[in-house]
C-alpha positions in Angstrom: 58.6 -20.7 -132.6 62.0 -19.5 -131.1 64.0 -20.8 -134.2 62.0 -19.2 -136.5 62.0 -15.7 -134.8 65.9 -16.2 -134.5 66.2 -17.0 -138.1 63.9 -14.2 -139.3 65.8 -11.7 -137.5 68.9 -13.1 -139.3 67.5 -11.9 -142.4 66.8 -8.4 -141.7 70.5 -7.5 -141.4 72.9 -7.5 -144.1 75.9 -9.8 -143.8 78.4 -7.2 -144.6 79.3 -4.5 -142.4 79.7 -1.0 -144.1 83.4 0.0 -144.0 82.8 3.5 -143.8 83.8 4.8 -140.3 81.1 5.5 -138.1 78.4 4.0 -140.4 75.8 1.8 -138.4 73.6 1.0 -141.4 72.4 -2.3 -141.3 69.8 -2.3 -143.7 71.0 -0.8 -147.3 72.2 -3.1 -150.0 76.1 -3.1 -150.2 78.4 -2.4 -152.7 81.8 -4.4 -153.4 84.9 -2.4 -153.5 86.5 -1.8 -156.9 88.8 -4.7 -158.0 92.1 -3.6 -157.2 93.8 -5.6 -159.9 91.7 -4.0 -162.8 91.2 -0.3 -161.1 93.8 0.4 -158.5 93.3 4.1 -158.5 89.5 3.7 -158.0 90.2 1.3 -155.3 92.4 3.5 -153.6 90.0 6.3 -153.6 87.0 4.2 -152.1 89.8 3.1 -149.3 90.5 6.8 -148.5 86.5 7.5 -148.6 85.8 5.1 -145.6 88.2 6.7 -143.3 88.7 3.3 -142.1 92.5 2.9 -141.7 92.2 -0.6 -140.9 91.4 -1.4 -144.4 95.2 -0.3 -145.4 96.5 -3.4 -143.1 94.3 -5.9 -145.4 95.4 -7.4 -148.6 93.5 -5.7 -151.3 92.1 -9.1 -152.7 90.7 -9.7 -149.3 89.0 -6.3 -149.1 87.6 -6.6 -152.5 86.4 -10.2 -151.7 85.2 -9.7 -148.2 84.3 -6.0 -147.5 81.3 -3.7 -148.6 80.1 -0.1 -148.5 76.5 0.4 -148.1 74.3 2.0 -150.5 73.4 5.2 -148.7 76.9 6.8 -149.6 76.4 6.8 -153.0 74.3 9.5 -155.1 71.3 8.7 -157.1 73.2 9.7 -160.3 75.9 6.9 -159.5 73.2 4.2 -159.1 71.4 2.4 -162.4 68.0 1.7 -162.4 68.6 -1.8 -161.1 70.3 -0.3 -157.9 73.8 -1.4 -159.5 76.6 1.5 -159.3 77.6 2.8 -162.7 81.3 2.3 -163.7 83.9 4.7 -162.0 81.6 5.9 -159.0 83.0 6.6 -155.8 81.1 7.2 -152.5 80.4 10.7 -151.7 77.7 10.7 -149.1 77.7 10.4 -145.4 81.6 10.2 -145.3 84.1 11.1 -142.6 84.2 15.0 -143.1 88.0 15.2 -143.0 88.3 12.8 -146.1 85.3 14.2 -148.3 87.3 16.8 -150.1 90.5 14.4 -150.4 88.2 12.0 -152.2 86.5 14.5 -154.8 89.8 15.8 -155.7 91.5 12.3 -156.0 88.3 11.4 -158.0 88.5 14.4 -160.2 92.3 14.0 -160.6 91.8 10.2 -161.7 89.1 10.9 -164.0 91.3 13.5 -165.7 94.2 11.4 -165.9 91.8 8.7 -167.6 90.6 11.3 -170.1 94.2 12.6 -170.9 95.5 8.9 -171.5 92.5 8.1 -173.8 93.0 11.4 -175.8 96.8 10.7 -175.9 96.5 7.2 -177.0 94.0 8.1 -179.8 96.1 11.2 -181.0 99.4 9.1 -180.9 97.9 6.2 -182.7 96.5 8.0 -185.5 99.6 10.2 -185.9 101.7 7.1 -186.0 99.6 5.4 -188.5 99.3 8.3 -190.4 103.0 8.7 -190.7 103.3 5.1 -191.9 100.5 5.5 -194.7 102.4 8.6 -195.9 105.8 7.3 -195.7 107.5 6.0 -199.1 108.9 2.7 -197.3 105.4 1.9 -195.9 104.3 -1.7 -196.1 101.7 -4.1 -194.3 104.5 -5.9 -192.2 105.1 -2.6 -190.7 101.7 -1.8 -189.9 101.0 -5.1 -188.3 104.1 -4.8 -186.0 102.8 -1.3 -185.2 99.3 -2.4 -184.4 100.7 -5.3 -182.3 102.9 -3.2 -180.1 100.7 0.1 -179.9 97.2 -1.0 -179.7 
């Protein structure tokens, strides 16, 4: 009987503590930090959002593998129907107050930078390809080299 009671209490709490400063939630689902190798900027925004300076002392890969943020720090619009987070989402609810405005501005800057880079790369690529096709010396080998290096 005692064993069952202890075991059942263990199931009620989440195995990962939420890393947002002063968050005591133990019941909400948890979300992994963004992969620092794949999306360093978004990872940094999440770290700032927590207000938890101890995370800066831990290797990013360890934070990614071992730390979580609870579900309550994300807006409903940031969640898909199966309770996963949509891509490029950042925590924005119930954060340490001093960090909130910094997080939003950082997130907007990253999003704007990504949009600009996408626009620039598509514009640059189409202009370069157009120049190759209109150039009198244009040939297939030039186009293949261009595609290899620019795309």
